[in-house]
N, C-alpha and C positions, 0 to 999 in steps of 0.2 A: 778218795780214789777218783770219784767222778769229777771233782773239781780239777784234779791234776790232768785228767784226760781232756777236759775242756780247755785248759791252758795250752796243752800240746796242740790241739786242733786249731786254736786261735793263732798259734805261732806258725802253722804250716801255710796258711793262706797267703800271707804277705810274701813268703819265700817263693811260692808258685807264681804269683803275679810278677815278682821281680824277674824270675827266670824267663817267663813268657815275654816280658817287655824287653829283656836283653836279647832274646832270639830275634824278635821282630825288628828291633833297632839295628841289629847286626846285618840283616838282609837289606834294610833300607839304606844304611850307610854304604854297604858294598855297591848297591845299584847306583847311588849318587856319585860315589868316588871312583869306581872302577869301570862303569859302563857309560855309554852315551844314551841319554834319554831324549826322546823327541816324539812328535805327533804329526799326523798328516793334516791335510786341509779340512778334514771332517772331524778333527780332534780325536782320532783313534790313537791310543798311546803305543809306542814301540820302544824297544830297547836294543842296543847294539852291544854285543858281548865279544871280547877278545878271547878266542879259544884256539889252542893248537896252531898258533901262528897266523890266524886270520880272523876277520870280524864276521859275526853271525847276527842277523837281524830277525827278531821275533816280536810278535805282538805281546805286550805286557800281560794281557789276559789269556795268552795261549797256553796250552798244556806243556809245550816245549819249555817255556820260561819257568813254569811252575816246577817242572822236573829238574831244571837247572838249579833253582833255588834249594830244592830238597837235597840234591847232590852236594851243593856247596856247603850247606849246613851240616850234613852228615860227615863230610870230609873234614870239616873244622872241629866238630864236637864228638863225632861217633855216636850221635843220638838222632832219633827221628824228630820230625818237625810237626808240631801241633797244627791241625787243619785250620783252626780259627786264626792262629798266629800267622800262618802263610797267607790266608785271605786278606787279613788286615794289612799285612806288609805290601801285598800286591796292590791293594786299593791306594795306599799312600804313594807307592812308586808310580802308579798310573797318573795320579794327580800331579806329581812332580814332572812327569813327562809332558803333560798337557800345559801346565802353567809355568813351569821353569825351563822346560826343554826347548829345543829349536824346532822349526817347521821343515818338513821334508816329505815329498811325495814318495810313496812306496809302490813297487811294482811286483807282479807275479810273472815269472818266466821271461817276458819280453818287454823291453822299453826302447824308446827312440828319442834322441835329442840331437838337434843340429845336424840332421841327415846322417847320423851314426846310429846303428842298431846295436843294442846290447841284449844278449841272451844268457840267462842263468843256466849253466850246465847242470846245476843241482848235484855236483859231486861233493865229496867229503871236504874238499879244500875250498869250497865256495868260489870256484873260478867262474869267469865270465867270458863269453865270446864277444869280441868287439869287431863289428863289420862296418867298413867304410867303402867308398868308391875306389879305394886303392888296394883292398884286400881284407882278409880277416885274420884274427889272431886270438889266442887264449891269454887273458890277462888276470891278474890277481885282484886288482882294484878298478873301479869305474866311478864316474861322477853320478851315476844313478844308484838308487838303493833298492835291492831286492829283498823280499821276505819269502818264506816258504810255508807250505802246509805239510802235515805229516804224511800225506798221501803222494806227494810229488816224488818222482824218480829221476835218476840221472839220464841225460841225453847221451847218445853214443858219441865216442870220440871221433871227430871227423878225420879221415885219413884215406889214402888210396887215390884212385882216379875219380873222375866225375861219373858216378854210378846211377844217374837219374833213370836210365832205361831199365835198371834192375827192378824198379817198382812194378813192372809188368809181370814179374814172376810171382807177385803176391797180391796184386790188385787186378782182378780178372776183367779188364776192360780192353777194348780194341786199341791198337797202337795209336790210331789217329786221335784218341781222346787223352793220350798222355800229356799233351800240351795243356789241356784243361786242368787235369789233376795237379801237375807241377805248378801251374799258375795259382791255383787255390792254396796249395801248401806254401808257396812263396809269400803270398799275401798274409797268411796266418803267422809267418815268421817275421813280421814287422809290426810297428805300432804307430803308424802315421795318422793323418787326419781322415783318411778315407774309410768308408764302411766295408765290413767284411761280407762277402756273399755267403749265404747258407748252403752248405754242401749236403745234398740229398742223394743217398746211395740206395738204389733199389735193384730188383732183379728177382728171378725165379728162386724157388726153394733150392738150396744146394749151390748157390752161387757165391757163398762166402761173404755175405754183407757185413756181419758182425766182425769177422776176422779182418776184413778190409779196413774197417774203422779203427781197429786196434793197431794195425800196422801203421796207418797214417798218423795216429796219435803218438805212437812210439817214436816217431821222427820229429815231432814238434813239441809235444807237451806230455811226456810219459807220466803215467799216474797209476797208482794201485787200483783206483776205481776208474778204469779206462773207459767203461761204458756204464751209463746209469739208466734206470727205467725212467719213463717220461714223467717229469715232475708236474705238479699242479701249477697253475698260473701264479698263485701266490708264492710258491716256493721257487719259482724259476730264478728270481734275482739272487736268492741265497746260493743256489746251485752254481750260478754263473760267477759269483764273486769269489768263489773258492778255487778257481782253476783258470787256466788261460783258454782252453778249448772246452766248450760245453758239448759233450758227445752223448747223444741219446740213442738208445738201442731199441729195436723192434717196435717202431711206431706203427700203431694200427689205425689211429685216427688223429687228424689235425683239425681241431675245432677252430672257428674264427678267433676265439680268444687266445688259443695257443699260437696260431699263426701270427697274430699281432705281437704277442710277447717275443717270439723268435725274431721277428723283424726289428723290434726295438733293441734287443740284445746285440744283434749283429751290426746295427747302424749307430748304436749309442743311446743310452737311456739314463735318466736320473729319477730315482724314486724315493719318496719320503716314507719311512717305515718307523713303527714304534720299536724302540730298543728292547723294552721289556713289557710284558703284559701287566706287570704290577706298577708301572709308572706311565706317565704321559710323555716321557722324553722321546723326541723324534730324532732320527738320524737320516742323513741323505746317502743313498747308495748310488754311486755313479759307475757305470761300466760300459765297455764295448768289447765284445769277445767274438772270436770265430765260433760258429755253430756247425755241428755235423750230426746228421741223423740218418738212420737206415730203417727201412721197412717197406710198406706197400707202395705201389707205383703212384697212388693218388695223393701222396704227401703234400705236393705243392699245388693243390687245386685252386687256391685263391690267387687272384691275379697279382696282388701286392707281394705275396711271397714268391710267386713265379718270377717276378721281375727282379727279385733280390737273390735269386738262388742259382746254383749250378747243379744240374742233375746228371748223375752218372748211373747208367744201367749196366750191371755186371752180367757176364756170360756164365752159364752153368759150368761148374768145375768138372772136367773129364778125368784128369789124372790126379787122384786123391792121394795125400800123404797123411801120416799121423800128425797130430798137433805138435808133438815134441820135435819131430823131424822138420816140420815147417818152420817152427820158431828157431831151431838151431841154424837152419839155413839163413833165415832172415837176420839173425844176430850177426852172422858173418858178413852179410851184405850191407847192413845198416850204416857202418862207418862211411862207406863210399857213397851211398845214397845221400846221407846227410851232408857230405862234402859237396856233392852235386848241388844240393839245395843252397848251400852257402855260396857257391860260385854264382848261382843265379841271383842271390841278394846283392853281391858285389856289382854284378852287371846292371841290376835294376837301379841301384844308387847312382851309378855312373851315367846311365842313359835316360832316366825318368824325365828330366826336364826337357829333353830333346824329342820326346815322343809326341807325335801329332797323329790323331786318329779322326777320321771323318764320321764313323758310324758307331760311336760309343753309346752304350746303353745307359740306363739309370746308374749302374755301378761304374761310373767313369774312372774313379781312382783305381779300382781293381783292374779295369781294362788296360790302363796305362802302365800300371806296375807289372802285370803279367807279361805284357808286350815287351817291356824293357828288359826282361830276363833272356830274350831270345838268343842273344849272342853267346850265352853260356852253353846252349844246347844245340847250336847249329840249325835252329829253326828260322824260317823266313820271318820278316818283321810283321807280316799280316797273318801268320799261322794261328796265333791265339785268337785274334779278334774275329777271324773267319769262323773258327770252330765255336767260339762262344756265342756269336750272333745266331748261328744255326741252333745251338743248344737252347738259347732263350726262346726262340721262336717255337721250338718243339714243346717247351714248358708252357708257353702261352696256349698252344693248341690243346694240350692236356687240360689246362685250366678251363677252357671253353667247353670241352667235352664232358667235364664233370658237372656242368650246370645245364639242366634241361632248358631253361629259358635262353641261355646263350647259344645252345645248340639250335634252338628254333630260330633265333635271329640269323644264324649262319645259313640255315636252310632257306629262309626268306630271301636273303641277299643273293643266293645262288639262283633263285627263280624269278627275281624281278629286279629292276634297276635300282630301287631304293624305296624309301618311305619318307613322307613329310606329313606330319599331323600331330595330334595330341597323344599323350601316353595311353589313355584309355582306348583310343582308336587302334593304336599299335597292338595293345594287348588283345583286343577282339579279333583283329586280323590274324594274329599268330594262333590264337586258340581255335579258330575256324579252319585254318589252312595248313599250319605247320607244326602242330602239336597233337598228339593222340589224346583221346578222351581219358585214358588211364593217367597220363602225365598231368593233364589239367585238373583232374580230381585229386591228385596227390597233395598231402599236407604242405609240401615244400614249394608248391607252385605259386607264382606271383598272384596276389589277390587284389591289387589296387594300383592306380596310377603312380602313387608314391613308391610302391614296390618296383614298378617298371623303371623309374628313374634310379632307384638304388642299385638295381641289377646292371643297368647301363653304365653307371658311374664306376661300379666295382670292376667291371670287365673292360673298361675303356681301352686300357693299354693292350690287353689281349686282342680286342677287336682290331685295333690299329695294326698289330703284328700280322694279321691275316688279311689286311686290306679293307677293313670295314671302318668307316669314319662316322663318328656320332657327334652331333652338335645340338646345342639347346638354343631355342629362339624364344624371345619374350613376346 
């Protein structure tokens, strides 16, 4: 009896291996024959699947593609799929995408080619907005390739009149600042060569800072995770790579390291990271994304961040409504607000090359793009640049006030014609005449000539904004 059982067990194993091999080969053959396999410039594998009359593009290693394969196998066999079989099949499909497939760049939400903007509506039909200098339209196919994450949500369907002024119903700013907000949102809805400014929203308690960020994001890059807690510097690239807008909520402190990371993300960055802790394989992460954050007024206290930012201070909300009522009203207005933004994009594409500005800041591309939208909103050609120049100067002033050393330099320049001498002489002069003993004894006070130079270099742009010129001599 024992010998017979052993014979039965011996016969089972080859049958199971044959079944597993058949299932895995079925998935691989389907992917090769029925799907388009490709990879991007960083050799990340993707698959394009024809479903319900349209193509869908997913990462080969995404949960969405795994779910598709499970569904495919179940519909074919009415059986579940073994986990190891699925993983082995996906590994083979990934290799085929990288080594046998074609190369194609993949985009999240927004792409731009040959002065034409494409925006993924993220609807169930995978339709795309095509925007040119002659107008915008909803199309089924485009020369660019979009993929999605499971958290991405559909944009509103653009319709109605130009509703850009309806933003003031939901973002509690002064009407004179609408040109700034519309300019930032317009910049975020394109993917040209220019850097994105960091949008910083602050204000007193009860001014709706988090809600304002949610409304803004719902019109550009709707997402289930519309606001995230402040990530660490090491996790910032991962957070940025999975969305079009990096939106950070309730920021209480912006360290120098976080400030540098935000500047890199908004202007464009490339980082080499280890793909897995168990291997030494490195991958390059390249990204340039709009950044939006809300929190305390001192968020942009570093000069380099101040020069790359747009700061909006919200007013306290007086007439409060329930969350449900507010969002119901917003969802009614969103289609016309979004249409207003698209009208601005058309105008920007038509006018950008003809815009000439004398007083552009470091964010020159942003200044030109936002200015080029003016015809869609009946604003004067200088309305944006005038408002933005004033905004940046205010940010520089805030940056100086956050630094005891910079504040002391300002006080010195207000009381004497200037200074010429060595860094140590400048430090002694300030400590004796323009800084309190309490400030001088604080741990953050400058301690050396090298520290003086570092402070002057860091705040050079902010000093220039308030009329203080700093030069080094050998």
